[in-house]
KEVORO-845629 format. One line per field, with one value per residue (C-alpha): y, z, x negated; residue in one letter. Coordinates in steps of 0.001 Angstrom, whole numbers, always signed. Layout:
<rs>
Y	c(Y  ...)
Z	c(Z  ...)
X	c(X  ...)
residuo	c(A  ...)
</rs>
This chain:
<rs>
Y	c(-42045  -41699  -44565  -47009  -46207  -48498  -46447  -43268  -40595  -37986  -34575  -33517  -36956  -35994  -33681  -35262  -35623  -36724  -39369  -40782  -40830  -42638  -45266  -45861  -46316  -48626  -50784  -50771  -52423  -49416  -48885  -45682  -43460  -39735  -36930  -34223  -32125  -33723  -32307  -34784  -34573  -36046  -38435  -40079  -42941  -43462  -43799  -46071  -48296  -48807  -49397  -46376  -45000  -41399  -39359  -35982  -32883  -31989  -32489  -33898  -37013  -37975  -39136  -42902  -43659  -45922  -43272  -43293  -40495  -37603  -36219  -32640  -30290  -26558  -27174  -26728  -24511  -26773  -26803  -24319  -26876  -27662  -31379  -30872  -28445  -30949  -33831  -31931  -31229  -34962  -35755  -37573  -37632  -35070  -34716  -32569  -34206  -32851  -34288  -37688  -37714  -37011  -39896  -42164  -41336  -42550  -46109  -46546  -47319  -44676  -41574  -39259  -35929  -33980  -30263  -27149  -24666  -26199  -29663  -31705  -33826  -34899  -35475  -37549  -39546  -40314  -41381  -43771  -45094  -45735  -47461  -49706  -50479  -51345  -53869  -51881  -51556  -48253  -46846  -43310  -40303  -37880  -35035  -36703  -39456  -41402  -41369  -43653  -46708  -46151  -44595  -41555  -43251  -46791  -48969  -51673  -52263  -50390  -50110  -46840  -44028  -41179  -38136  -34869  -32295  -29329  -25829  -24714  -24032  -26670  -24747  -21084  -18562  -20287  -22319  -21217  -23730  -25114  -28666  -30002  -28906  -31847  -34276  -35772  -37242  -38892  -37274  -34074  -33325  -29559  -28414  -24641  -21908  -19306  -17035  -18940  -18727  -15095  -16271  -18044  -16104  -12335  -12413  -14517  -13951  -15469  -18357  -18970  -18998  -21788  -23893  -23143  -24460  -27580  -28287  -28186  -30486  -33138  -34749  -32484  -32881  -29370  -27508  -25188  -23100  -21803  -18548  -18552  -22143  -21490  -18773  -21309  -24097  -24642  -26022  -27701  -30006  -30391  -32465  -30189  -30665  -28273  -26747  -24720  -25847  -25682  -28449  -31823  -33366  -31108  -31352  -31004  -31622  -31364  -32334  -32213  -33543  -34276  -37890  -37791  -35881  -36808  -35234  -36057  -35796  -35055  -38023  -40156  -40856  -40100  -40482  -40645  -39654  -39246  -35864  -32478  -29103  -27981  -28093  -31806  -32505  -30950  -33007  -36220  -35336  -34873  -38408  -39836  -38199  -39506  -43039  -42826  -41648  -44647  -46980  -47890  -48293  -45926  -48593  -49727  -46168  -45565  -48521  -47587  -44218  -45721  -45660  -42794  -40430  -38042  -37504  -36898  -33225  -32573  -32028  -34903  -35815  -36079  -36467  -36390  -36306  -34361  -33369  -31433  -32233  -31606  -31517  -30825  -29265  -28306  -25199  -22430  -20269  -18000  -19914  -23189  -21662  -20360  -23727  -25642  -23287  -23270  -27075  -27166  -24797  -26850  -30025  -28521  -25814  -25222  -25403  -22840  -23057  -22218  -22023  -22118  -20832  -20772  -18713  -20283  -18127  -14393  -13801  -15462  -13608  -10244  -10692  -12149  -10288  -8889  -12276  -14031  -11609  -12169  -15967  -16352  -13974  -16765  -18673  -17828  -17430  -17329  -17774  -16793  -18046  -16484  -17044  -20395  -19329  -21169  -22249  -20276  -16956  -14463  -12886  -9658  -9118  -8780  -6153  -8340  -10431  -12449  -9386  -7836  -10752  -10279  -6602  -7552  -10083  -7540  -5144  -7637  -6136  -7243  -10678  -12559  -13019  -13361  -13226  -16050  -15183  -18699  -22189  -21704  -18502  -20175  -23108  -20689  -18668  -21795  -23054  -19895  -20102  -23822  -25378  -28385  -28444  -26628  -27592  -26876  -26809  -26665  -25203  -24407  -25896  -25603  -27594  -26402  -30028  -30784  -28968  -31823  -33538  -30332  -29554  -33090  -32556  -29459  -31366  -34146  -31629  -30426  -31753  -33758  -33394  -29648  -30126  -32147  -29458  -26867  -28803  -28972  -25221  -24508  -26416  -24683  -21204  -22129  -21371  -22723  -23960  -23062  -20562  -18858  -15075  -14189  -13021  -11009  -8516  -5959  -6615  -10199  -11900  -15516  -16357  -18998  -18145  -20801  -20172  -18073  -16703  -14591  -12448  -11473  -10290  -8371  -11644  -13249  -10542  -10855  -14667  -14620  -12361  -14590  -17689  -16128  -15092  -18481  -20375  -17794  -17202  -14090  -12191  -10134  -8311  -8245  -5455  -4647  -5906  -2563  -735  -4180  -6113  -9756  -10941  -14141  -17448  -18309  -16084  -17705  -17543  -16353  -14055  -12540  -11211  -8422  -8710  -7187  -4821  -2869  +807  +2564  +6019  +6587  +10081  +12588  +16310  +18798  +19815  +16609  +12858  +10494  +7468  +4120  +2165  -1273  -1760  -4155  -1750  -949  +2700  +2786  +1927  +4385  +7234  +6510  +6213  +9322  +11451  +10478  +11267  +14600  +13585  +15570  +14025  +11249  +12695  +13314  +9673  +8348  +5729  +4869  +1062  -891  -763  +1691  -196  +49  +3720  +4615  +2397  +4358  +7642  +7712  +11144  +13179  +16302  +18324  +19725  +18007  +15600  +12837  +9893  +10331  +14028  +13367  +10606  +11101  +7838  +4140  +655  -1486  -4952  -4602  -6971  -9075  -9695  -7177  -4362  -755  +2680  +5409  +8970  +10590  +11832  +8261  +7573  +10272  +10677  +11885  +11560  +7950  +7117  +6103  +4619  +1294  +741  +623  -1041  -3557  -3230  -4178  -1615  -2866  +204  +3853  +6587  +9720  +13077  +14284  +17593  +17616  +19634  +19555  +16118  +17823  +19652  +16420  +14589  +17314  +17101  +13313  +13230  +15904  +13961  +10714  +12157  +13534  +10186  +8408  +10806  +10606  +7060  +3664  +2355  -1207  -2593  -5126  -2685  -1991  +1801  +4313  +2158  +4676  +7532  +11080  +12263  +15673  +17073  +15565  +13442  +9838  +9364  +12424  +11292  +7814  +9410  +11747  +8801  +7428  +4443  +4716  +1464  -421  -4073  -7115  -10200  -9371  -6345  -2904  +788  +2434  +4796  +6901  +7364  +6224  +5513  +2624  -857  -3019  -6782  -7545  -11204  -13782  -11638  -13476  -12116  -12259  -10018  -7498  -7393  -6886  -4072  -2311  -2588  -1081  +1837  +2591  +2432  +4682  +7293  +7200  +7759  +10690  +12477  +11149  +10202  +6860  +5800  +4066  +1869  +3317  -32  -2682  -5362  -8895)
Z	c(-19185  -18502  -15997  -18901  -19602  -18286  -18284  -16232  -15642  -12838  -13335  -9794  -8338  -4901  -4097  -1292  -3204  -6357  -4496  -2779  -6077  -7684  -4903  -5440  -9191  -8629  -6365  -9045  -11405  -13325  -14338  -12536  -12709  -12691  -12278  -9716  -8123  -6611  -3104  -417  +282  +2834  +266  -717  +1736  +594  -3033  -2159  +42  -2907  -5394  -7504  -9430  -10478  -12270  -11380  -13410  -16021  -19284  -22121  -22284  -18796  -20302  -21003  -24642  -23740  -21607  -22122  -19737  -17983  -14713  -13733  -10862  -10298  -9234  -11541  -13988  -14543  -18229  -18935  -17996  -21149  -20695  -20744  -23659  -25712  -24725  -25940  -29252  -29624  -28779  -25529  -23181  -20375  -17319  -14192  -10817  -9828  -12883  -12380  -8733  -9871  -12331  -9685  -7229  -9673  -9303  -5726  -4159  -1392  -1578  +1337  +790  +3700  +2975  +4942  +5071  +8301  +9840  +6776  +6876  +10488  +9958  +6796  +8304  +11441  +9359  +7356  +10530  +12116  +8990  +8939  +12637  +11782  +9172  +6249  +4292  +2544  -330  +302  -540  +2249  +2505  +4297  +3383  +6585  +9602  +12645  +10945  +7558  +4334  +2957  -102  -612  -2742  -642  -2468  -4074  -1237  +352  -883  +1418  -93  +1242  -923  -1777  -2404  -4188  -7937  -10591  -12232  -11138  -12640  -15906  -14351  -10937  -10869  -7290  -7389  -5267  -7921  -10015  -7291  -6903  -3379  -1640  +1698  +2507  +5894  +6154  +8995  +8373  +5766  +5872  +3528  +2791  -904  -2063  -5372  -6165  -4308  -3997  -583  +1906  +8  -3175  -1092  +401  -3035  -4103  -1148  -1821  -5371  -4097  -1496  -3967  -2655  -1275  +2189  +4415  +7943  +9010  +11944  +13052  +15197  +12180  +11129  +7531  +7047  +8664  +6075  +3275  +4337  +4778  +8308  +7541  +5053  +6807  +9809  +12208  +15053  +17512  +20967  +19993  +21539  +18009  +16804  +15946  +17729  +20622  +22118  +25934  +28886  +27119  +29242  +28061  +29912  +28855  +28115  +26522  +25643  +26641  +25596  +25312  +22516  +24106  +24038  +22304  +24816  +26026  +23727  +24339  +21807  +21739  +20021  +21719  +21394  +20900  +17116  +17254  +19414  +16593  +13964  +15906  +16359  +12596  +12103  +14801  +13226  +9768  +11115  +12984  +9792  +7988  +10502  +12839  +16565  +19258  +21133  +17880  +17060  +20535  +20070  +16467  +17514  +19993  +18844  +16374  +17283  +14391  +10877  +9963  +10507  +12492  +16155  +15500  +18432  +16985  +20128  +23923  +26240  +29298  +29827  +26523  +23784  +20078  +17882  +14187  +12679  +9158  +10354  +7819  +8199  +11242  +12254  +12209  +14144  +16798  +17036  +17418  +20045  +21958  +21844  +23179  +26006  +26949  +26997  +28637  +30862  +32917  +30218  +27933  +24256  +21696  +18039  +15152  +12265  +8561  +6567  +3300  +214  -129  -1088  +2055  +4246  +2721  +2903  +6424  +8020  +10946  +11653  +11610  +14262  +16468  +16216  +16817  +19783  +21558  +21960  +24779  +22272  +18465  +16145  +12575  +9581  +6113  +3848  +2049  -1432  -3681  -7072  -8527  -7061  -7734  -4495  -6370  -6887  -3124  -657  +2442  +4568  +7776  +9589  +9089  +10993  +13801  +14044  +14322  +17068  +19033  +18789  +20900  +24222  +24928  +23299  +22908  +19243  +17144  +13406  +12179  +8932  +8508  +9986  +11659  +13332  +14460  +16081  +17907  +19123  +20276  +22063  +24203  +25258  +25370  +28814  +30548  +30464  +27141  +24333  +20917  +17612  +14101  +12170  +8551  +5121  +3861  +4852  +8469  +9586  +8311  +11342  +13626  +13808  +14812  +17422  +18808  +19333  +21414  +23469  +24149  +25450  +28252  +31545  +33916  +36602  +36496  +36931  +40120  +41579  +40728  +42595  +45678  +45599  +45134  +48302  +50386  +49356  +49684  +46003  +44603  +41064  +38876  +41298  +40244  +40564  +40596  +44230  +43740  +41112  +41508  +38013  +39193  +36002  +36170  +35258  +36425  +37565  +36566  +39885  +42753  +45902  +48546  +49894  +53490  +54364  +52829  +52563  +50642  +47984  +47686  +47550  +45031  +42741  +43059  +42347  +39145  +38029  +38715  +36865  +34048  +34805  +33882  +37063  +37770  +41034  +41964  +44411  +45405  +42082  +40951  +37821  +36285  +33537  +33137  +29635  +29542  +30709  +32139  +33272  +32643  +35238  +38821  +40139  +43536  +45547  +47595  +51132  +52838  +55388  +57721  +58736  +61107  +62075  +61372  +62864  +64203  +65117  +66125  +62468  +60484  +60457  +58354  +57734  +56220  +54558  +52983  +49370  +50173  +52625  +51590  +50606  +52436  +55763  +55141  +54483  +57611  +59872  +58591  +58611  +62164  +63342  +61522  +58916  +55732  +52291  +51560  +52591  +49014  +48142  +50349  +48397  +46234  +46004  +45889  +47747  +48253  +45742  +43051  +43826  +43381  +40292  +38599  +40493  +41336  +41412  +42585  +40664  +43146  +43991  +42060  +44387  +43274  +45525  +45087  +46061  +49636  +48794  +50120  +49201  +48755  +48679  +45544  +44326  +41136  +38172  +39934  +43028  +45135  +47170  +46647  +47972  +45570  +46023  +44680  +41485  +40467  +39899  +37184  +38202  +35542  +34565  +35412  +35264  +37281  +36149  +37667  +34636  +32532  +34878  +36382  +39710  +42823  +45508  +49013  +51207  +50521  +52977  +53038  +54752  +55977  +57654  +60853  +60836  +62572  +61975  +61674  +58551  +57046  +57805  +56051  +52988  +52949  +53299  +50644  +48162  +49055  +48610  +45202  +44254  +45236  +43153  +40034  +40084  +40483  +43987  +45209  +41646  +39983  +38124  +37579  +37872  +35051  +32020  +29527  +29756  +28990  +25599  +25279  +28111  +26757  +29248  +28075  +30055  +28474  +24954  +25607  +26993  +23998  +21656  +23134  +24819  +28393  +29290  +26209  +27067  +25638  +27632  +31335  +30768  +30346  +30359  +33621  +33290  +36092  +34681  +31111  +31755  +34045  +32672  +35048  +35313  +36275  +36989  +35176  +32458  +29834  +28527  +24907  +25797  +27563  +24550  +22214  +24356  +24565  +20800  +20246  +22591  +20805  +17352  +18255  +19938  +16981  +14545  +16492  +17848  +15670  +18737  +19765  +23310  +25291  +28308  +31714  +33381  +33183  +30663  +31161)
X	c(-18012  -21750  -21996  -21939  -25589  -28303  -31518  -31122  -33761  -33579  -35170  -36196  -35633  -37034  -34142  -32112  -28838  -30689  -32699  -29617  -27712  -30643  -30565  -26829  -27252  -30231  -28065  -25365  -27839  -29157  -32778  -33676  -36739  -37505  -40005  -40737  -43471  -46566  -46033  -44970  -41242  -38852  -37341  -40640  -40102  -36502  -37557  -40477  -38293  -35935  -38798  -37880  -40852  -41349  -43979  -45478  -44660  -42059  -43885  -41793  -43969  -42727  -39435  -39357  -38514  -35582  -33826  -30036  -29116  -30885  -29505  -30351  -29491  -29969  -33576  -36578  -34726  -31734  -30778  -33577  -36214  -38276  -37700  -33916  -34097  -36097  -33795  -30734  -32514  -33189  -29555  -30388  -27387  -27645  -25372  -25367  -25740  -22306  -20536  -22166  -21048  -17495  -17575  -19096  -16320  -13667  -15032  -13720  -10332  -10443  -12625  -13414  -15168  -16635  -16939  -17848  -20677  -22003  -21799  -20913  -24095  -23627  -19895  -20283  -23179  -21186  -18180  -20361  -21990  -18575  -17209  -20279  -19750  -16147  -17442  -15998  -19286  -18586  -20581  -21720  -23866  -24799  -27307  -30241  -32716  -31986  -29647  -29432  -30914  -29256  -30487  -28687  -27177  -25932  -23676  -21982  -18719  -15825  -13315  -14520  -16731  -17865  -19544  -20871  -19076  -21311  -19932  -23110  -23034  -23665  -26524  -26771  -26916  -25873  -23061  -21769  -18921  -18769  -20078  -17236  -14718  -15926  -14800  -11319  -11165  -8212  -9133  -10982  -12550  -13123  -15394  -15565  -16048  -18818  -20783  -23974  -24898  -25190  -26674  -23393  -20667  -20474  -18764  -16791  -13522  -14914  -16264  -12827  -11198  -13555  -12435  -8747  -9159  -10943  -8261  -5380  -2649  -4985  -4857  -6950  -8285  -9284  -10822  -8011  -10391  -12315  -10632  -11868  -10772  -7395  -6710  -7259  -4931  -1220  -1036  +2284  +570  -2785  -3835  -5708  -8179  -9812  -9498  -6423  -3158  -1730  -4064  -2542  -5520  -6557  -10069  -10197  -12537  -15910  -18935  -22564  -25618  -29204  -28225  -24764  -21614  -18084  -14797  -11130  -8618  -5271  -2904  -5569  -8344  -11868  -14876  -18617  -21289  -25074  -24813  -24953  -23308  -19723  -20124  -20969  -17923  -15894  -17768  -17129  -13463  -13068  -14426  -12149  -9100  -10057  -10421  -7108  -5400  -6916  -5265  -8114  -7356  -8651  -10614  -12271  -13280  -14758  -17091  -17889  -19351  -21823  -25442  -25222  -28051  -27681  -28910  -32517  -33452  -30246  -31239  -33638  -35873  -39370  -41482  -41461  -44456  -45616  -41979  -41970  -39445  -40014  -36916  -36471  -33359  -32304  -30413  -31008  -27892  -27325  -24193  -26132  -29018  -26607  -24882  -28154  -29605  -26305  -26271  -29844  -28903  -25857  -27932  -31044  -29602  -32760  -35408  -37018  -35982  -38706  -37639  -40102  -38004  -38783  -36250  -35089  -34458  -34923  -31291  -29951  -32457  -31585  -27815  -27749  -30672  -28672  -27085  -30470  -31725  -28688  -28789  -32531  -32287  -30362  -33647  -36027  -38865  -38709  -41691  -40803  -42768  -42855  -39846  -39754  -38679  -36257  -37576  -34659  -35886  -38645  -39901  -40690  -36959  -36352  -37488  -37270  -39627  -39696  -41042  -37599  -36054  -38572  -37590  -33923  -34651  -36670  -33721  -31761  -32845  -36386  -36240  -39523  -40422  -43579  -44209  -46445  -48178  -49589  -49330  -52710  -51556  -48347  -50145  -52467  -49468  -47655  -50761  -50810  -47153  -46313  -45936  -44464  -40673  -40305  -37926  -39476  -37576  -38944  -36024  -35219  -34497  -38079  -41162  -41464  -40976  -44483  -45908  -44865  -48261  -50048  -47394  -47618  -51359  -50593  -48037  -50528  -53069  -50793  -52174  -50010  -52682  -52288  -48548  -49094  -51392  -48769  -46087  -48307  -48934  -45223  -44470  -47144  -45933  -42255  -41668  -38408  -37776  -34782  -33263  -30024  -30389  -26693  -26730  -29929  -28745  -25965  -24559  -23999  -25132  -26211  -29782  -32218  -35744  -38262  -40083  -38723  -40346  -38674  -41517  -40818  -44325  -47211  -49127  -46262  -46488  -50260  -50218  -47358  -49355  -52442  -50333  -48995  -52481  -54029  -51298  -51007  -47355  -45376  -44429  -41334  -40691  -37035  -36255  -32682  -31379  -29928  -31060  -31435  -29636  -30581  -29683  -31729  -30327  -33728  -36594  -39944  -42693  -42424  -39716  -40531  -37604  -39158  -37755  -40812  -39169  -41465  -41313  -43706  -44925  -48617  -48913  -46407  -46503  -43851  -43387  -43701  -44209  -46346  -44152  -45238  -42437  -42789  -41738  -38886  -37248  -33625  -33130  -29784  -31475  -34306  -31845  -29813  -32866  -34648  -31487  -30606  -34156  -34289  -36903  -36267  -36827  -34360  -30984  -29778  -30326  -27538  -25609  -28597  -28855  -32085  -35375  -38209  -40343  -37666  -36970  -40655  -41031  -38197  -38808  -35106  -33498  -30526  -29514  -27379  -29966  -32776  -34548  -36916  -37656  -41411  -41440  -42630  -45124  -48665  -50354  -49584  -51058  -50770  -51737  -53771  -53927  -56583  -54504  -56432  -54880  -55936  -55065  -53866  -52638  -49475  -51142  -51892  -48178  -47784  -44153  -41728  -38082  -37172  -40883  -43892  -47210  -46143  -43905  -47063  -49570  -47087  -48899  -46967  -46215  -46989  -46403  -45622  -46651  -44458  -44978  -41587  -40726  -38697  -35462  -32083  -30471  -27058  -28207  -29495  -26246  -24243  -26463  -26315  -22529  -22081  -24215  -22507  -18989  -19911  -21411  -18176  -16067  -18208  -19560  -17885  -18525  -18187  -18320  -20608  -22825  -26507  -26103  -26606  -27316  -28765  -31232  -30169  -31456  -33144  -31048  -27823  -25888  -25679  -22471  -20843  -21771  -20373  -17204  -16816  -17339  -14096  -15690  -14433  -12707  -13872  -14524  -16259  -15453  -15741  -17990  -16442  -17403  -16360  -13373  -14936  -18442  -19080  -22768  -21851  -21156  -19121  -18841  -15253  -15991  -18070  -19640  -21691  -25010  -23847  -20876  -23116  -25444  -22502  -21050  -24435  -24754  -21295  -22084  -25349  -23760  -20819  -23029  -25436  -22538  -21100  -24197  -27053  -29084  -30503  -29646  -32395  -31750  -32516  -32011  -34716  -33748  -35041)
residuo	c(M  Q  L  K  F  K  N  I  F  F  L  G  I  K  G  V  A  M  A  N  L  A  V  I  L  R  K  M  G  K  N  V  T  G  C  D  I  E  E  E  F  I  T  D  K  L  L  N  D  N  K  I  D  W  T  M  G  F  D  Q  D  K  L  P  K  D  T  D  L  I  V  Y  S  A  A  H  G  G  T  N  N  P  L  I  V  E  A  I  K  N  K  V  N  V  I  S  Q  A  Q  L  Q  G  E  L  M  D  Q  F  E  T  N  I  A  V  C  G  C  H  G  K  T  T  T  S  S  L  L  V  Y  A  L  N  S  L  K  Q  R  P  S  Y  L  V  G  V  P  F  F  S  G  H  Q  G  G  D  F  Q  G  K  K  Y  F  V  I  E  A  D  E  Y  G  V  N  P  P  I  D  K  T  P  K  F  N  L  L  N  P  D  Y  I  I  A  T  N  I  D  F  D  H  P  D  V  Y  K  D  I  E  E  T  K  Q  A  F  V  K  F  F  G  N  K  K  I  I  A  N  I  D  D  E  N  L  L  Q  C  I  N  T  L  K  V  I  T  Y  G  E  S  E  K  A  D  Y  Q  I  I  N  C  K  I  S  E  E  E  T  T  F  E  I  K  N  V  G  E  F  K  I  S  L  F  G  K  H  N  I  F  N  A  T  A  V  I  V  Q  L  L  E  M  G  F  K  T  D  E  I  K  K  A  L  I  G  F  T  G  A  E  R  R  F  E  Q  V  Y  F  K  N  N  I  Y  L  F  D  D  Y  A  H  H  P  A  E  I  S  A  T  I  S  A  A  K  S  R  F  S  N  R  R  I  I  V  I  F  Q  P  H  T  Y  S  R  T  K  N  L  L  K  E  F  G  E  S  L  A  L  A  D  I  S  L  V  L  A  I  F  A  S  A  R  E  N  S  K  D  F  N  V  S  S  K  D  I  V  S  K  I  K  D  S  L  N  K  D  C  L  Y  S  G  S  N  V  Q  L  I  N  Q  L  D  R  I  L  K  T  G  D  I  V  F  T  M  G  A  G  D  V  Y  K  L  R  E  Q  I  I  K  L  I  N  Q  K  S  K  G  K  S  Q  K  L  K  S  K  L  K  S  L  N  I  E  K  N  K  N  L  N  Q  F  N  T  L  R  T  S  A  V  A  E  Y  F  L  E  A  K  T  R  E  D  L  V  E  G  K  K  F  A  L  K  N  K  L  P  L  F  I  L  A  G  G  S  N  L  A  I  V  K  D  K  I  D  G  L  V  I  K  N  S  Y  K  V  I  K  I  I  T  E  T  E  K  D  V  L  L  S  V  S  S  G  Y  P  V  S  L  L  V  N  E  T  V  N  K  G  Y  Q  G  F  E  Y  H  K  G  L  P  G  T  V  G  G  A  I  Y  M  N  S  K  W  T  R  P  V  S  Y  F  G  D  S  L  E  Y  A  Y  L  I  N  D  R  G  Q  D  K  K  V  D  K  K  Y  F  K  F  G  Y  D  Y  S  I  L  Q  K  T  K  E  I  L  L  E  A  V  F  K  L  K  K  I  D  P  T  I  L  R  E  R  A  E  S  A  F  E  Y  R  K  K  T  Q  P  M  G  E  K  T  S  G  C  F  F  R  N  V  N  G  K  S  A  G  L  M  I  D  Q  A  G  L  K  G  I  A  V  G  D  F  F  V  S  P  I  H  A  N  F  I  I  N  R  G  N  G  Q  S  K  D  L  L  K  L  V  K  I  I  K  E  K  V  R  E  K  F  E  V  E  L  K  E  E  V  I  I  I)
</rs>
């Protein structure tokens, strides 16, 4: 029994679990000291507050002569550290952090261990907070230096002990025994199981087996909605919680606002917390269930949860000014990143989410590279720093870097992402993109949190006066804020435009462009809303809905007509009017959705016979990148397959002037009807679709390849591949962006496997 010793020395005392353990032993009357690196760490304040001294470095002379016991962890070489090696030679008692925690736990009447690959820190902290509010004064050890007015480790008596149970190894690679296997709790709260430590476990199955061994026949409170966890428990012996109807404690009616979260537990009552995100509702429910099982009353528990604002570095609000929030979060696994970003989106539904992410460990980055890309793509903008290496790794052993994560994020359909090679570069990048209303996260298990002071300086520099001038200009131009674009795109996906202007005149288009230039806003012109897939929840900058509809004859002879058509003019109206008047040129485009501007931007085509929308163009008027209008001829557009120069220059079409021959209207009607009938037979009509989704590849039909890959009818959520034409993706109802992205990814992968070609989107992705 090592707790009998009086003078205890911690090797690597600034580690969070080590520091909290040192505090507990100090409060139990032990003489505690230790050593660690010189660099400032998040536990420095905790150790100073508890008057625990430490020395810098790991030289053997750092060890006090009266030391009875040395505590080590996997950090700083573990048992290979020279100080430990020399201590063993001199017969000084040595113990692992995990073993000492197990011995400590045996001192208490009731022990509660909180385990899980994600969420255990918040859950254990909230449980401790609630027990303190209930006047129970538990002793505890959780994975943060501080939380909601409490320090991360404390000794307050021997009735209750709460510990965050870690699945990591005792001393990898020498001893990969899961640390929680050295604990013997009375209760276990299990939040989830995931693959997180590739240097300890070879795969998810080996990870699950470790949890199965830990669970044994103990009393378990488990999240029934986690599939991996469900496979590791016997639900007849376990108390379960979750949204599943099979849960013993079912979560219902979740509501999240910027200020608070409310939810119900069926047949128990409604609860209110100051945490955000579905994952934190689950964490809070686990605590509520534990307290109910311990005999506390519902009304007592409701009150006990009030005031808990989270653990340090867990969705921690660091700063707020000029309507910009700065949060810090410890999320370092893709599942945690996804949960935190989703929580931010549910709390701040109309704001832009910027994540500054620092990957932690080369092994985790390499093994979960794809998942990191997918999770960070949920943010509006991601800035990725270099990998923060573990002391247990050698970077030369791994062929992976943060640039690989950036590549994966960019694969997620036009997601905004930047690699930051240094802190200086990152701050410069953030300075260029940061604006009022943003939500900024520093995220990761390394030292990314140390950037807070520099980020706060940027936030302070944002001008409120400029914001007031902007509001005045918005009003004068009739520009709306946070406009839902569902009705303005044919795929009927929901997205919010930061600023929205419906341009009904030529002047509206010009002034909208000038407004965007002056305020340095990104600009997107929304035409008829076809040939478009919106995958972002929010579109930054100004979205202009082009409703400029004017058509007029410039000159006319017996043989032809020179016709000026505004860019917002619907193609369907243009076809009908020109066909009925005997103006040849657009008859084969009957049934084509969208506007003239969109049709020229994409150089829309019909193949029976081949007819491009820009064939009859003579000249046009554009708005250039300085907000000035200019006249250009047909050659300027460099028309090609699904291409015009506008896709590169981003200039705005004002009017297009076409030269159309006059022929018998009857002939044009027959052509138009023939094309339209064929279109109806071969393409889905009257559906929520953006049109042909992928480009043909080297003459190969994208639709035919998708069909031959067996993908007709395949669905993800409410999105599915049309059974009529496989190059059409249809939204059957309330399709979610994540489902569309997943379906597009499946289509690309299957076509690549079968035909060895890479499909590219024909639709515009924003």
